[in-house]
N, C-alpha and C positions, 0 to 999 in steps of 0.2 A: 531399462529406460532410466535416465538420470536427469534430475532437475537441479540446475545450478541456481543458487539463491544467495541472498544475504539474510541473516537471521532476522533483522527488523523490517525487511522489505514486504510491504503489503501487496504489491502486484505479484511477487513470488509466492506469498501465502495464498493468494487467489488461485494461482496455478496449481499449487499443492492440493488445495481443497477440491478443485475440479477433478484432479486425478483420483483423489479419494472417492469423490462422488460417483465416478464411473467404475470404481473398483479396480483400477489399473495399478499393478504393482510397480513401484518405482523407488528409487533412493534419492534422498535430498543431500546435496553437497553445498554447505554454507561456506562461501568464500570469505577470506578476511576482508573486512571493510576497507575500501579504497583500492583493493587489488583487482577488482573485477575488469577494468578495461584491458589490462595485460593478460590476466588469467583466461578470460574468455577468448581473446584472439589466439592465444596459445592452444586453446581447445578446438579451434577451427570455426568459431562463431565470427560473424562479420561485425556485429554491433558490440557495444561496450557495456550494456546494461543487462541486469536480470529482470524477470526470469528468462532463463535459457534452458531449452529442453533438447536433449538428445533422444530422438524418437525414431526407432527402426532405421537407423542410419541417417536420418535427416536431422538438421539442426534448426530449431524453431525458437525465435526470440519474441518477447512481448506477450502480455497476458491475452490480448485479443487474438493474436495469431495462434496462440496455444489453444484457446478455446475452440477455434475453427478446426485446427488440426486434430484435436481430440474427438470432435464430433465426426470427422471424416474417418478416423481410425476405428472408432467404436460408437456407433450411433445410439446405443441404449446404455443407460438412460441419457436422453438428449439434453444438451445444454441450450438448445434453441427450440421453441415450439414449432410444431408442423404447420399450424394455421398461419397463413401469409401475413395477416394483420398483426397477430400476436408476435410472430417472429420479427417483423419490422420494428415493433415497439421495443422488444428486448434488445435488438441490435442497436437501436438508437440510445437506449439507456446505457448500454455497455460502452458505446462511443463517448457519451457524456461523462460516464464514470471514469473513463481513462483520461480523456482530454481536459476536463474542467475540474473534476473533483479529486482525482488521484494525486495531482501535484501539491495540493494544499498542505497536508501534514509533512510532506517531504521538505517543502520550503521552510515551514515553521521549524522543523527539527534542525535543518542545516543552518538556518539563521541563528538559532539559539546556541548551537554548538560552536559557531564562529565567534559569538559574543561572550560566552559565559564559561570562564575557566573552571568554576565549581562544577558545572555540569560535565565538562570533559573529564575532570578528575573523578567524579561520581561514576561515570560509565567505565572508566579505566579500572577503577577499583572493583566494580561489579564483574568485569571480565577477567579480573585477576592478572592484569598486565603488570609488568615490573615498573618500579620507581614512578608511581603516579604523580608525585610532586614535581618530577622533572619532565615526565612524558606529557602531562596536560598542557603546559605552555608550549612545548615543542610541536604539539599537534595543531596549534592555532593557525599557522599559515596554510596548512592543508585543509582544515575546516573552512577557512575563508575562501579558498579556491573552489571547494565543492559548493559553497553557498552561492558564489558568483555564477557558477555553471548553470544554476537554475533560477537566477534572478532574484535571490532571496536577500533583498535589502530591507531597510527599515520601512520604506514607503510600501513595498509590496506586501510585507507582513501585516501592516495595518489595513491595507486593502483587502487581504485575505480574511482578516478577522471581521471586517465590516460586511463582507459577502457571505460569511459562514451561515447566518440564519437563512439566507435565500437558498443556499445549497441544501441545507437541511429541510427546508420546506419542499424543495423539489424531490428529495428522497421520500419524504412523507407522501407526497402526491403520487409517486410511482407505486408506493405500497398500497395506497387507497385504490388506485386504478387496477391493481392486480398484476401489474407488469413485473414487479418483484414481490417477494414475501409470500408467494403462494405455497401450496402444499408441496409441489415439486420445484426445487430450486433450479435456477438457470444461470447462464453465464453472467448476466447483469447482476444477480444476487451476489455472486462471489466478487465481482469487480467492485461493487459499491460498498458492500458490507465490510470488507477488509479495510477500506479507507476510513469509514466511520469508527471501526474498532480501534485503529491507531489514535484517532482524535480522542477517544475515550480514555486513552492512556495518558493524556496530558491533563494534569489535575485541574488547571484553571478552566478547561473546556468541558470537563465531565458533567458539571451541573447543567450546562447548556443543552446537553445531548441526551443524557441517560434516560429521562422520562418520556422522550419523544418516541413515536413509532420508529424513527430511524435508529435510535439507540437500542431499542428492543430487537430490531432486525439484525443489527450487528452482533448482539450477544447470542442470537439464535444461530447465525451462520458461522461465526468465528469466536466462540466463547473463550477459547484458550489461545490467545495470540499476544505475544509480547509481554511487557511489564510496564509498570508505571514509570514514566520518564518525566522528571521534575523540571521540565523546561519553564523558563520565565518569560511569558509574553507581556507586551505592554498592557498594563492594567487598565489604562484609560481607553483601550481599544477592544478589550474582551467583551463580547456581547453579554447582555444581562440574561440570567437564567429564566 
């Protein structure tokens, strides 16, 4: 079983954690950033995004599709509760986590990468790519293309920042209701916590998140994920801690 990923991808990390949760042996192949559309199609996948899982001859893409496929393959431990009401609540939380919450750090990161040559150089140096002084400017058109692909412009980033407290409130509410954060983790835990965990890697946002139940939940589910990414968000739009 092979999981195709990008190293910084939080949906792919969610899929990896779900596989670990079930004790399913697998290997993770991290594709070079930007190569995934071509690489995945060459591997027989229809879509162009990770996570992408080769599973007993099947090809499954998307964190929600993978959670469903894993429960069908190996029911225990379950990723969805047996109780119908609890199951519906987890599925709704997972849908919200993928549709509304998961894109937020992706847009912020791609926007920052398209705007900030110092950030591009920092990441290139960390990855030990050659000639960072030349490579960082050369990457700007590609970074801008990836930002446009997810609608990551100035207005959207300011909107994401203004909506972040409401998103975090919702995560806290899901924890208080027991939908996520229980003794047994479920698909929504992995979907939501990995997104929060990425946001914790953004220095300007860490004080807003770390002391909340959402922050504690992320560190419980995905304590070792990623590294600090010194993106520079608009200071006048960053929520107060």
